[in-house]
C-alpha positions as CSV (number, residue, x, y, z in Angstrom):
1,M,173.7,97.0,114.9
2,Y,173.2,93.6,117.0
3,E,175.3,90.2,116.9
4,I,173.2,87.4,115.9
5,Y,173.9,83.7,117.6
6,L,172.0,80.5,116.4
7,E,171.8,78.2,119.3
8,S,172.2,74.6,118.2
9,S,168.7,73.7,118.5
10,A,168.1,76.6,116.0
11,E,170.9,75.2,113.6
12,K,168.9,72.1,113.8
13,D,165.5,73.4,113.2
14,L,166.8,75.3,110.1
15,R,168.3,71.8,108.6
16,K,164.5,70.6,108.5
17,I,163.2,73.7,106.8
18,P,161.8,72.9,103.3
19,A,164.0,75.1,100.7
20,A,160.7,77.2,99.6
21,Y,161.0,78.9,103.5
22,F,164.6,78.7,104.1
23,N,165.6,82.0,102.2
24,S,163.0,84.0,103.6
25,I,163.5,82.8,107.1
26,I,167.5,83.2,106.7
27,S,166.7,87.0,105.4
28,R,164.3,87.8,108.0
29,I,166.9,86.4,110.9
30,K,169.7,88.5,109.2
31,G,167.5,91.7,109.3
32,L,166.9,91.3,113.2
33,A,170.8,92.6,113.3
34,D,169.6,96.0,111.9
35,N,165.9,96.1,113.7
36,P,165.6,93.7,116.4
37,H,162.0,94.7,116.6
38,P,160.6,94.5,113.3
39,P,157.0,95.1,112.0
40,G,154.9,92.0,113.3
41,S,157.5,91.0,116.1
42,R,155.8,90.2,119.3
43,K,156.9,89.3,123.0
44,I,156.1,85.8,124.0
45,K,153.2,86.0,126.8
46,D,154.6,85.2,130.4
47,S,158.2,85.8,129.4
48,E,160.9,88.7,130.0
49,K,163.3,88.4,127.3
50,F,161.7,86.0,124.1
51,W,160.1,87.6,121.2
52,R,158.9,86.0,117.9
53,I,158.6,86.9,114.3
54,R,156.0,85.2,112.0
55,I,157.4,83.9,108.4
56,G,154.5,82.2,106.7
57,D,153.7,79.0,108.7
58,Y,157.1,79.2,110.6
59,R,158.1,81.0,113.8
60,V,161.4,82.2,114.9
61,L,161.6,82.5,118.7
62,F,164.6,84.6,119.8
63,G,165.8,86.5,122.7
64,I,167.5,90.0,122.8
65,D,170.4,91.1,125.2
66,E,170.2,94.8,125.0
67,P,173.5,95.7,127.0
68,S,175.4,93.5,125.0
69,K,173.7,94.2,121.3
70,S,173.3,90.6,120.8
71,I,170.2,88.3,119.6
72,K,170.0,84.6,120.2
73,I,168.0,82.3,118.0
74,Y,166.6,79.7,120.1
75,K,164.1,77.9,117.6
76,V,162.9,77.9,114.1
77,K,159.8,75.9,113.8
78,H,156.5,75.3,112.3
79,R,153.6,77.3,114.1
80,K,151.9,74.0,115.5
81,D,155.3,73.1,117.1
82,A,156.8,76.3,118.0
83,Y,155.6,77.0,121.6
84,R,155.8,73.5,122.7
């Protein structure tokens, strides 16, 4: 079981998410604790530790620290803004 940590930037992003997507995003983030590589997750190109999961039009960008069994959520953004 992995510990999940939200960076302050991810908390700000979550406050801006429309209610229609909020619950599904939160449930997928909680699911990372059991499976840090869920189906559909992809490694960010040219990155050592960053991954992303897709939830509709939104992307959750996170990093996995295997030795400490922790996951840091860095961004939760609309797909048009996620990779900037």
